[in-house]
C-alpha positions as CSV (number, residue, x, y, z in Angstrom):
1,M,-2.8,12.8,-0.4
2,R,-2.0,9.0,-1.0
3,L,1.2,9.9,-3.2
4,L,2.0,12.5,0.0
5,A,1.9,9.4,2.2
6,I,3.6,7.5,0.3
7,L,6.2,9.7,-0.4
8,F,6.7,10.6,3.4
9,N,6.5,7.1,4.3
10,I,9.6,5.9,2.1
11,A,11.6,9.1,3.3
12,S,11.0,8.0,6.8
13,L,12.6,4.5,5.9
14,A,15.4,6.0,3.7
15,T,15.9,8.4,6.7
16,I,16.3,5.2,9.1
17,A,18.4,3.4,6.5
18,Y,20.7,6.0,6.3
19,L,21.1,6.8,10.3
20,I,21.7,2.8,10.5
21,I,24.6,3.1,7.8
22,S,26.6,6.0,9.3
23,Q,25.8,5.8,12.8
24,G,26.2,1.6,12.8
25,I,23.2,-0.4,14.6
26,P,20.9,1.3,17.6
27,G,22.2,0.0,21.1
28,S,19.9,-2.1,23.0
29,D,17.6,0.8,24.4
30,E,17.1,2.1,21.2
31,I,16.8,-0.6,19.1
32,L,13.1,-1.4,19.7
33,M,12.7,2.2,18.6
34,V,14.0,2.0,15.5
35,I,11.6,-1.0,14.7
36,A,8.8,0.3,15.2
37,F,9.6,3.5,13.3
38,A,10.2,1.2,10.7
39,G,7.7,-1.2,11.0
40,A,5.1,1.5,11.4
41,A,6.3,2.9,7.8
42,T,6.7,-0.4,6.3
43,F,3.0,-1.8,7.0
44,S,1.5,1.7,6.3
45,L,3.0,1.5,2.5
46,L,1.7,-2.1,2.6
47,Y,-1.8,-1.2,3.6
48,I,-1.3,1.4,1.2
49,F,0.1,-0.8,-1.7
50,V,-2.4,-3.6,-1.5
51,V,-5.7,-2.5,-0.3
52,Q,-8.0,-1.0,-2.4
53,K,-8.7,2.5,-3.3
54,N,-11.5,4.4,-2.3
55,S,-12.9,4.9,-6.1
56,G,-13.4,0.9,-6.4
57,N,-10.2,0.3,-9.0
58,S,-7.8,-2.1,-7.0
59,S,-3.9,-1.0,-6.4
60,F,-1.1,-3.0,-8.6
61,I,-0.2,-5.3,-6.4
62,G,-3.6,-5.9,-5.0
63,L,-4.3,-6.8,-9.1
64,W,-1.4,-8.9,-9.4
65,L,-2.4,-10.7,-6.0
66,Q,-6.1,-11.3,-7.2
67,R,-4.5,-12.8,-10.7
68,K,-2.2,-15.3,-9.1
69,K,-5.1,-16.7,-7.2
70,L,-7.0,-16.9,-10.4
71,E,-4.4,-18.8,-11.9
72,E,-3.9,-21.0,-8.9
73,Q,-7.6,-21.6,-8.9
74,Q,-7.4,-22.6,-12.4
75,K,-4.5,-24.8,-12.1
76,I,-6.0,-26.6,-9.5
77,D,-9.6,-27.0,-11.3
78,R,-7.6,-28.8,-14.2
79,I,-5.9,-30.8,-11.6
80,K,-9.2,-32.1,-9.8
81,M,-10.7,-32.4,-14.1
82,N,-7.8,-34.7,-14.8
83,K,-8.6,-37.3,-12.2
């Protein structure tokens, strides 16, 4: 199900990109609708990749962010110890 949601969101963004490339930038009456559709797909993908899975395992991006946080905390701790 997760993979299906990812595929549909990517297809949605690809369709929006194709329409913008082929038809040009939408007019003032359509731009809000395009922003809403693109924003919904983008935030949905971010949620899927960042939030932990139901199985308790973290996603790749979530693990990467956690690692970066730990690395920065270690740097801060080293700086504090050197003072």
